[in-house]
VEXTIMI-172633 format. One record per residue (C-alpha): z, x, y; residue in one letter. Coordinates in nm, 2 decimals, always signed. Layout:
# VEXTIMI-172633
SITE     zz     xx     yy residuo
SITE      Z      X      Y       A
...
This chain:
# VEXTIMI-172633
SITE     zz     xx     yy residuo
SITE -11.81  -1.31 +24.77       M
SITE -11.93  -0.98 +24.91       R
SITE -11.69  -0.71 +24.77       I
SITE -11.64  -0.35 +24.87       A
SITE -11.47  -0.17 +24.58       L
SITE -11.32  +0.17 +24.67       T
SITE -11.21  +0.45 +24.44       S
SITE -11.13  +0.80 +24.55       Y
SITE -11.25  +0.94 +24.21       R
SITE -11.41  +0.75 +23.92       S
SITE -11.46  +0.98 +23.63       K
SITE -11.66  +0.77 +23.38       P
SITE -11.49  +0.84 +23.04       H
SITE -11.16  +1.02 +23.10       V
SITE -10.87  +0.84 +23.27       G
SITE -10.87  +0.48 +23.37       G
SITE -11.01  +0.47 +23.72       Q
SITE -11.38  +0.51 +23.64       G
SITE -11.35  +0.27 +23.34       V
SITE -11.18  +0.01 +23.55       Y
SITE -11.44  +0.03 +23.83       V
SITE -11.73  +0.00 +23.59       R
SITE -11.62  -0.29 +23.38       H
SITE -11.46  -0.49 +23.67       L
SITE -11.77  -0.45 +23.89       S
SITE -12.00  -0.55 +23.61       R
SITE -11.80  -0.87 +23.54       E
SITE -11.77  -0.96 +23.91       L
SITE -12.15  -0.94 +23.94       V
SITE -12.19  -1.15 +23.63       A
SITE -11.97  -1.42 +23.80       L
SITE -12.22  -1.42 +24.09       G
SITE -12.05  -1.19 +24.34       H
SITE -12.20  -0.90 +24.52       S
SITE -12.02  -0.56 +24.46       V
SITE -12.07  -0.23 +24.63       E
SITE -11.86  +0.06 +24.50       V
SITE -11.76  +0.34 +24.74       F
SITE -11.64  +0.64 +24.55       S
SITE -11.58  +1.01 +24.58       G
SITE -11.66  +1.26 +24.31       Q
SITE -11.67  +1.24 +24.02       P
SITE -11.89  +0.93 +24.06       Y
SITE -11.87  +0.63 +23.82       P
SITE -12.13  +0.51 +23.58       E
SITE -12.22  +0.16 +23.70       L
SITE -12.41  -0.12 +23.54       D
SITE -12.73  -0.28 +23.68       P
SITE -12.66  -0.50 +23.98       G
SITE -12.37  -0.29 +24.11       V
SITE -12.45  -0.06 +24.41       R
SITE -12.29  +0.28 +24.45       L
SITE -12.23  +0.43 +24.79       T
SITE -12.12  +0.80 +24.76       A
SITE -11.84  +0.91 +24.99       V
SITE -11.84  +1.28 +24.90       P
SITE -11.54  +1.50 +24.91       S
SITE -11.56  +1.87 +24.89       L
SITE -11.51  +1.82 +24.51       D
SITE -11.25  +2.10 +24.50       L
SITE -11.14  +2.02 +24.14       Y
SITE -11.47  +2.00 +23.97       R
SITE -11.54  +2.18 +23.64       E
SITE -11.60  +2.46 +23.56       P
SITE -11.45  +2.58 +23.89       D
SITE -11.14  +2.39 +23.98       P
SITE -10.94  +2.48 +24.29       F
SITE -11.26  +2.64 +24.43       R
SITE -11.28  +2.76 +24.79       T
SITE -11.59  +2.60 +24.95       P
SITE -11.84  +2.80 +25.16       R
SITE -11.80  +2.76 +25.54       P
SITE -12.13  +2.58 +25.55       S
SITE -11.99  +2.30 +25.34       E
SITE -11.73  +2.20 +25.60       L
SITE -11.86  +1.91 +25.79       R
SITE -11.56  +1.80 +26.00       D
SITE -11.18  +1.82 +26.04       L
SITE -11.12  +1.60 +25.74       V
SITE -11.30  +1.86 +25.53       D
SITE -11.09  +2.14 +25.68       V
SITE -10.77  +1.95 +25.62       S
SITE -10.88  +1.90 +25.25       E
SITE -10.92  +2.27 +25.20       V
SITE -10.59  +2.36 +25.38       L
SITE -10.39  +2.11 +25.17       E
SITE -10.55  +2.24 +24.85       M
SITE -10.47  +2.60 +24.95       W
SITE -10.11  +2.51 +25.00       T
SITE -10.08  +2.35 +24.65       A
SITE -10.11  +1.99 +24.77       G
SITE -10.34  +1.71 +24.64       F
SITE -10.55  +1.59 +24.93       P
SITE -10.80  +1.35 +24.78       E
SITE -10.63  +1.02 +24.83       P
SITE -10.56  +1.09 +25.20       R
SITE -10.90  +1.24 +25.28       T
SITE -11.10  +0.99 +25.09       F
SITE -10.92  +0.71 +25.27       S
SITE -11.02  +0.86 +25.61       R
SITE -11.38  +0.90 +25.51       R
SITE -11.42  +0.55 +25.36       V
SITE -11.25  +0.39 +25.66       A
SITE -11.51  +0.55 +25.88       R
SITE -11.79  +0.41 +25.66       V
SITE -11.65  +0.06 +25.63       L
SITE -11.57  +0.04 +26.01       A
SITE -11.95  +0.04 +26.06       E
SITE -12.01  -0.23 +25.80       R
SITE -11.74  -0.49 +25.85       V
SITE -12.00  -0.77 +25.87       A
SITE -12.13  -0.68 +25.52       D
SITE -11.82  -0.77 +25.33       F
SITE -11.57  -1.05 +25.28       D
SITE -11.30  -0.84 +25.11       V
SITE -11.21  -0.48 +25.01       V
SITE -11.06  -0.39 +24.68       H
SITE -10.90  -0.05 +24.68       D
SITE -10.85  +0.12 +24.34       N
SITE -10.52  +0.31 +24.39       Q
SITE -10.63  +0.53 +24.68       T
SITE -10.32  +0.42 +24.89       L
SITE -10.41  +0.66 +25.17       G
SITE -10.34  +0.60 +25.54       H
SITE -10.70  +0.53 +25.61       G
SITE -10.69  +0.22 +25.38       M
SITE -10.45  +0.06 +25.63       L
SITE -10.73  +0.10 +25.90       D
SITE -10.96  -0.08 +25.66       V
SITE -10.70  -0.36 +25.60       Q
SITE -10.69  -0.42 +25.98       R
SITE -11.06  -0.49 +25.97       L
SITE -11.10  -0.68 +25.64       L
SITE -10.88  -0.86 +25.39       P
SITE -10.78  -0.61 +25.12       M
SITE -10.65  -0.62 +24.77       V
SITE -10.50  -0.30 +24.62       T
SITE -10.48  -0.20 +24.26       S
SITE -10.19  +0.01 +24.15       I
SITE -10.22  +0.08 +23.78       H
SITE  -9.88  +0.24 +23.78       H
SITE  -9.69  +0.44 +24.04       P
SITE  -9.76  +0.81 +24.00       I
SITE  -9.39  +0.87 +24.07       T
SITE  -9.35  +0.84 +23.69       V
SITE  -9.59  +1.12 +23.63       D
SITE  -9.40  +1.33 +23.87       R
SITE  -9.07  +1.28 +23.70       E
SITE  -9.21  +1.36 +23.36       V
SITE  -9.39  +1.67 +23.48       D
SITE  -9.07  +1.79 +23.66       L
SITE  -8.86  +1.74 +23.35       A
SITE  -9.11  +1.95 +23.15       A
SITE  -9.15  +2.23 +23.41       A
SITE  -9.04  +2.57 +23.26       P
SITE  -8.92  +2.73 +23.59       S
SITE  -8.79  +2.66 +23.94       R
SITE  -9.11  +2.80 +24.08       R
SITE  -9.31  +2.55 +23.88       R
SITE  -9.09  +2.27 +23.99       R
SITE  -9.14  +2.36 +24.35       L
SITE  -9.52  +2.37 +24.30       T
SITE  -9.51  +2.03 +24.14       L
SITE  -9.31  +1.88 +24.42       R
SITE  -9.57  +2.00 +24.66       R
SITE  -9.86  +1.87 +24.45       W
SITE  -9.70  +1.53 +24.43       Y
SITE  -9.61  +1.52 +24.80       S
SITE  -9.89  +1.26 +24.85       F
SITE  -9.66  +1.01 +24.69       L
SITE  -9.46  +0.96 +25.02       R
SITE  -9.79  +0.84 +25.17       M
SITE  -9.87  +0.62 +24.88       Q
SITE  -9.53  +0.45 +24.89       G
SITE  -9.56  +0.38 +25.26       A
SITE  -9.91  +0.24 +25.23       V
SITE  -9.81  +0.03 +24.93       A
SITE  -9.53  -0.13 +25.13       R
SITE  -9.79  -0.22 +25.40       A
SITE -10.05  -0.37 +25.16       C
SITE -10.11  -0.74 +25.19       E
SITE -10.17  -0.80 +24.82       R
SITE -10.12  -0.57 +24.52       I
SITE -10.25  -0.62 +24.16       V
SITE -10.13  -0.42 +23.87       T
SITE -10.19  -0.42 +23.49       V
SITE  -9.86  -0.50 +23.33       S
SITE  -9.51  -0.63 +23.39       E
SITE  -9.38  -0.28 +23.32       S
SITE  -9.59  -0.14 +23.60       S
SITE  -9.49  -0.42 +23.83       R
SITE  -9.12  -0.34 +23.78       R
SITE  -9.19  +0.03 +23.84       D
SITE  -9.39  -0.04 +24.16       I
SITE  -9.11  -0.25 +24.30       V
SITE  -8.85  +0.01 +24.21       R
SITE  -9.03  +0.33 +24.31       D
SITE  -9.24  +0.21 +24.61       F
SITE  -9.00  -0.05 +24.75       G
SITE  -9.26  -0.32 +24.73       V
SITE  -9.16  -0.69 +24.73       D
SITE  -9.22  -0.82 +24.38       G
SITE  -9.37  -1.14 +24.51       D
SITE  -9.66  -0.94 +24.66       D
SITE  -9.75  -0.80 +24.32       V
SITE  -9.98  -0.99 +24.07       T
SITE -10.01  -0.88 +23.71       V
SITE -10.37  -0.88 +23.57       I
SITE -10.39  -0.70 +23.23       P
SITE -10.70  -0.49 +23.16       L
SITE -10.99  -0.59 +22.94       G
SITE -11.17  -0.43 +22.64       V
SITE -11.54  -0.40 +22.64       D
SITE -11.73  -0.60 +22.37       A
SITE -11.88  -0.27 +22.24       G
SITE -11.55  -0.17 +22.08       F
SITE -11.59  -0.31 +21.73       V
SITE -11.47  -0.23 +21.37       P
SITE -11.65  +0.05 +21.19       P
SITE -11.93  -0.01 +20.94       T
SITE -11.88  +0.33 +20.77       A
SITE -11.58  +0.42 +20.56       P
SITE -11.29  +0.57 +20.74       R
SITE -11.22  +0.94 +20.69       V
SITE -10.93  +0.99 +20.45       P
SITE -10.63  +1.16 +20.60       G
SITE -10.77  +1.15 +20.96       R
SITE -10.52  +1.08 +21.24       I
SITE -10.67  +1.02 +21.58       L
SITE -10.52  +1.05 +21.93       A
SITE -10.68  +1.00 +22.27       M
SITE -10.49  +1.17 +22.56       A
SITE -10.50  +1.45 +22.81       S
SITE -10.38  +1.73 +22.58       A
SITE -10.18  +1.93 +22.83       D
SITE -10.03  +1.65 +23.03       A
SITE  -9.66  +1.62 +22.93       P
SITE  -9.65  +1.25 +22.99       M
SITE  -9.90  +1.19 +22.71       K
SITE  -9.67  +1.32 +22.44       G
SITE  -9.92  +1.54 +22.25       I
SITE  -9.66  +1.81 +22.19       A
SITE  -9.44  +1.55 +22.00       T
SITE  -9.74  +1.45 +21.79       L
SITE  -9.83  +1.81 +21.71       L
SITE  -9.48  +1.88 +21.59       E
SITE  -9.48  +1.56 +21.38       A
SITE  -9.82  +1.64 +21.24       F
SITE  -9.71  +1.99 +21.14       A
SITE  -9.43  +1.84 +20.93       K
SITE  -9.68  +1.60 +20.77       L
SITE  -9.90  +1.89 +20.68       R
SITE  -9.63  +2.04 +20.46       V
SITE  -9.67  +1.77 +20.19       E
SITE -10.01  +1.60 +20.24       R
SITE -10.37  +1.66 +20.33       E
SITE -10.42  +1.53 +20.68       V
SITE -10.63  +1.62 +20.98       H
SITE -10.57  +1.55 +21.35       L
SITE -10.86  +1.47 +21.58       L
SITE -10.78  +1.47 +21.95       L
SITE -11.03  +1.31 +22.20       V
SITE -10.96  +1.55 +22.48       T
SITE -11.04  +1.90 +22.60       R
SITE -10.73  +2.14 +22.61       P
SITE -10.68  +2.40 +22.88       V
SITE -10.79  +2.73 +22.73       P
SITE -10.48  +2.93 +22.66       G
SITE -10.27  +2.63 +22.78       G
SITE  -9.95  +2.47 +22.63       R
SITE -10.14  +2.28 +22.36       T
SITE -10.34  +2.58 +22.23       E
SITE -10.02  +2.78 +22.23       Q
SITE  -9.83  +2.52 +22.04       L
SITE -10.11  +2.49 +21.78       L
SITE -10.08  +2.86 +21.71       E
SITE  -9.70  +2.87 +21.70       S
SITE  -9.69  +2.57 +21.45       L
SITE  -9.97  +2.73 +21.24       G
SITE -10.19  +2.41 +21.24       I
SITE -10.48  +2.52 +21.45       A
SITE -10.73  +2.49 +21.16       E
SITE -10.62  +2.14 +21.09       H
SITE -10.66  +2.00 +21.45       V
SITE -11.00  +1.94 +21.61       S
SITE -11.10  +1.84 +21.96       F
SITE -11.39  +1.63 +22.09       V
SITE -11.48  +1.54 +22.44       H
SITE -11.78  +1.42 +22.66       G
SITE -11.86  +1.14 +22.41       L
SITE -12.10  +0.85 +22.49       S
SITE -11.96  +0.50 +22.46       D
SITE -12.13  +0.46 +22.12       A
SITE -11.99  +0.80 +22.00       E
SITE -11.64  +0.71 +22.12       L
SITE -11.64  +0.38 +21.93       V
SITE -11.76  +0.56 +21.61       E
SITE -11.48  +0.81 +21.65       V
SITE -11.22  +0.54 +21.71       M
SITE -11.32  +0.36 +21.39       G
SITE -11.33  +0.68 +21.18       S
SITE -10.96  +0.74 +21.15       A
SITE -10.72  +0.59 +20.90       E
SITE -10.47  +0.55 +21.18       L
SITE -10.43  +0.64 +21.54       A
SITE -10.13  +0.75 +21.74       C
SITE -10.03  +0.69 +22.10       V
SITE  -9.73  +0.92 +22.16       P
SITE  -9.71  +0.88 +22.54       S
SITE  -9.38  +0.90 +22.72       L
SITE  -9.51  +0.64 +22.96       Y
SITE  -9.82  +0.42 +23.01       E
SITE  -9.90  +0.17 +23.29       G
SITE -10.12  -0.02 +23.04       F
SITE -10.30  +0.23 +22.79       S
SITE -10.65  +0.10 +22.77       L
SITE -10.73  +0.33 +22.48       P
SITE -10.46  +0.16 +22.28       T
SITE -10.63  -0.18 +22.32       A
SITE -10.97  -0.03 +22.25       E
SITE -10.84  +0.12 +21.92       L
SITE -10.70  -0.23 +21.83       M
SITE -11.05  -0.37 +21.89       A
SITE -11.18  -0.12 +21.64       C
SITE -10.93  -0.24 +21.38       E
SITE -10.76  +0.10 +21.38       T
SITE -10.39  +0.07 +21.29       P
SITE -10.15  +0.24 +21.52       L
SITE  -9.82  +0.42 +21.56       V
SITE  -9.72  +0.41 +21.93       V
SITE  -9.43  +0.50 +22.16       S
SITE  -9.20  +0.23 +22.28       R
SITE  -9.27  +0.33 +22.63       A
SITE  -9.39  +0.17 +22.95       G
SITE  -9.64  -0.11 +22.90       A
SITE  -9.74  -0.01 +22.54       I
SITE  -9.52  -0.28 +22.38       P
SITE  -9.68  -0.54 +22.60       E
SITE -10.02  -0.43 +22.48       V
SITE  -9.95  -0.41 +22.10       V
SITE  -9.71  -0.70 +22.07       G
SITE  -9.41  -0.72 +21.82       P
SITE  -9.32  -0.41 +21.62       D
SITE  -9.51  -0.39 +21.29       G
SITE  -9.77  -0.66 +21.38       E
SITE -10.05  -0.45 +21.53       C
SITE  -9.86  -0.12 +21.55       A
SITE  -9.54  +0.05 +21.45       D
SITE  -9.33  +0.14 +21.75       L
SITE  -9.12  +0.46 +21.77       V
SITE  -8.89  +0.61 +22.03       A
SITE  -9.09  +0.83 +22.27       P
SITE  -9.04  +1.20 +22.22       G
SITE  -8.87  +1.16 +21.88       D
SITE  -9.05  +1.39 +21.64       V
SITE  -8.87  +1.28 +21.32       G
SITE  -8.92  +0.91 +21.38       E
SITE  -9.29  +0.97 +21.45       L
SITE  -9.34  +1.17 +21.14       E
SITE  -9.17  +0.91 +20.92       L
SITE  -9.38  +0.63 +21.08       A
SITE  -9.71  +0.81 +21.03       L
SITE  -9.62  +0.90 +20.67       A
SITE  -9.52  +0.54 +20.59       A
SITE  -9.85  +0.40 +20.73       L
SITE -10.06  +0.66 +20.56       L
SITE  -9.90  +0.56 +20.23       D
SITE  -9.97  +0.19 +20.27       D
SITE -10.35  +0.11 +20.29       P
SITE -10.29  -0.27 +20.26       D
SITE -10.06  -0.27 +20.56       R
SITE -10.31  -0.06 +20.75       R
SITE -10.58  -0.32 +20.68       T
SITE -10.35  -0.61 +20.79       R
SITE -10.24  -0.43 +21.10       M
SITE -10.60  -0.35 +21.20       G
SITE -10.71  -0.71 +21.17       A
SITE -10.41  -0.83 +21.37       A
SITE -10.49  -0.58 +21.64       G
SITE -10.85  -0.70 +21.68       R
SITE -10.73  -1.07 +21.69       R
SITE -10.48  -0.98 +21.97       R
SITE -10.75  -0.81 +22.18       V
SITE -11.00  -1.10 +22.14       L
SITE -10.73  -1.35 +22.24       E
SITE -10.58  -1.16 +22.54       R
SITE -10.79  -0.87 +22.68       F
SITE -11.12  -0.98 +22.83       S
SITE -11.29  -0.82 +23.12       W
SITE -11.43  -1.16 +23.22       R
SITE -11.07  -1.29 +23.25       A
SITE -10.98  -0.98 +23.45       V
SITE -11.26  -1.05 +23.69       A
SITE -11.17  -1.41 +23.73       E
SITE -10.81  -1.34 +23.80       A
SITE -10.90  -1.07 +24.05       T
SITE -11.14  -1.30 +24.23       V
SITE -10.84  -1.54 +24.27       A
SITE -10.65  -1.26 +24.44       A
SITE -10.94  -1.20 +24.67       Y
SITE -10.96  -1.56 +24.76       E
SITE -10.59  -1.56 +24.84       D
SITE -10.61  -1.28 +25.09       V
SITE -10.93  -1.41 +25.25       V
SITE -10.76  -1.75 +25.29       R
SITE -10.46  -1.60 +25.45       A
SITE -10.68  -1.44 +25.71       R
SITE -10.88  -1.76 +25.78       T
SITE -10.74  -1.97 +26.07       P
SITE -10.62  -2.31 +25.95       G
SITE -10.75  -2.64 +26.09       P
SITE -10.47  -2.65 +26.35       E
SITE -10.58  -2.31 +26.49       H
SITE -10.94  -2.41 +26.49       A
SITE -10.86  -2.71 +26.70       Q
SITE -10.66  -2.50 +26.94       E
SITE -10.95  -2.26 +26.97       D
SITE -11.19  -2.55 +27.04       A
SITE -10.96  -2.68 +27.31       G
SITE -10.97  -2.34 +27.48       C
């Protein structure tokens, strides 16, 4: 099949969109299909055989100058102007503006593709694309969940008003989701949330779990004694890092432990402030911008890892840590229990946001090296049995074939056309 894979932003190593685009496109090509990725900035890293067509935005959120005001010479058309205006008024325009831009590009190339796969853009322009070509839409989880967590953590009425404006694109995403002909998601938890929050018919949603790249392997070097690892956006309330920091501060009272966070905190933000108030800044380190090989090395360096999220649509880092035989303490939240399996087998599950329960679980696992070894081995077995990118690609192709078949006239229609 000739596949157009669209993604409004595809950051290679942080967040799931760029990781999903890279691994899915690689496996689709390995199955013999043709894949062209259409992405806005940041662009993905793609494997040989996958073509990238840039659909540039104004890149208003790029580092080191997020929320920048572009020069007048950068504005190419009314879509660009609307992108700036929405950013100036505290909105998030990228899903809407990317969908308009990619719809224009694909309208001129309808004959080049059999199917379009949209990676959670859910902008109005994608419905224009769907009128031209069969389309499958990935929704990893509805961002309505992020909104509710952020609103609950907002410190002031003004901040809540700003957040409601930022998340105003969700009205559009819900309307587009209800008009999509086929949706794929990554877990039963996400499927239930999509049905509930976006009002989608559950029969139109197919669950295809994510895969883990073969490069995630157990370590060859000894693990660092007392090292606890976590991988999450440090200042995003939904990731639960504040809960982990408070539990870690309690652990530090009686034992020599060190916390390594794979993230970059906002300078002067809530994470740095919490580190100072808890008095643990010298015992917490941050790393970011790692290559794939460096990331695998870090994942395998810890005695245990923690996923303290308040919600996850799937949590690919959790599965990747399991592939590295790193034992886990995780929140009983969202799809995480689906990923790790029964409590105590590959991970110990705790109530999300419960500092005391998390501290006790971390301490118990640190004190039991034999159980850590058994848990790590069980985690790798589960990943090898259940989470393969090849299986993801094969199941996704089946979804493509379904929507293409639904658009293809049956024999009775062909006969009628011939009679005409």
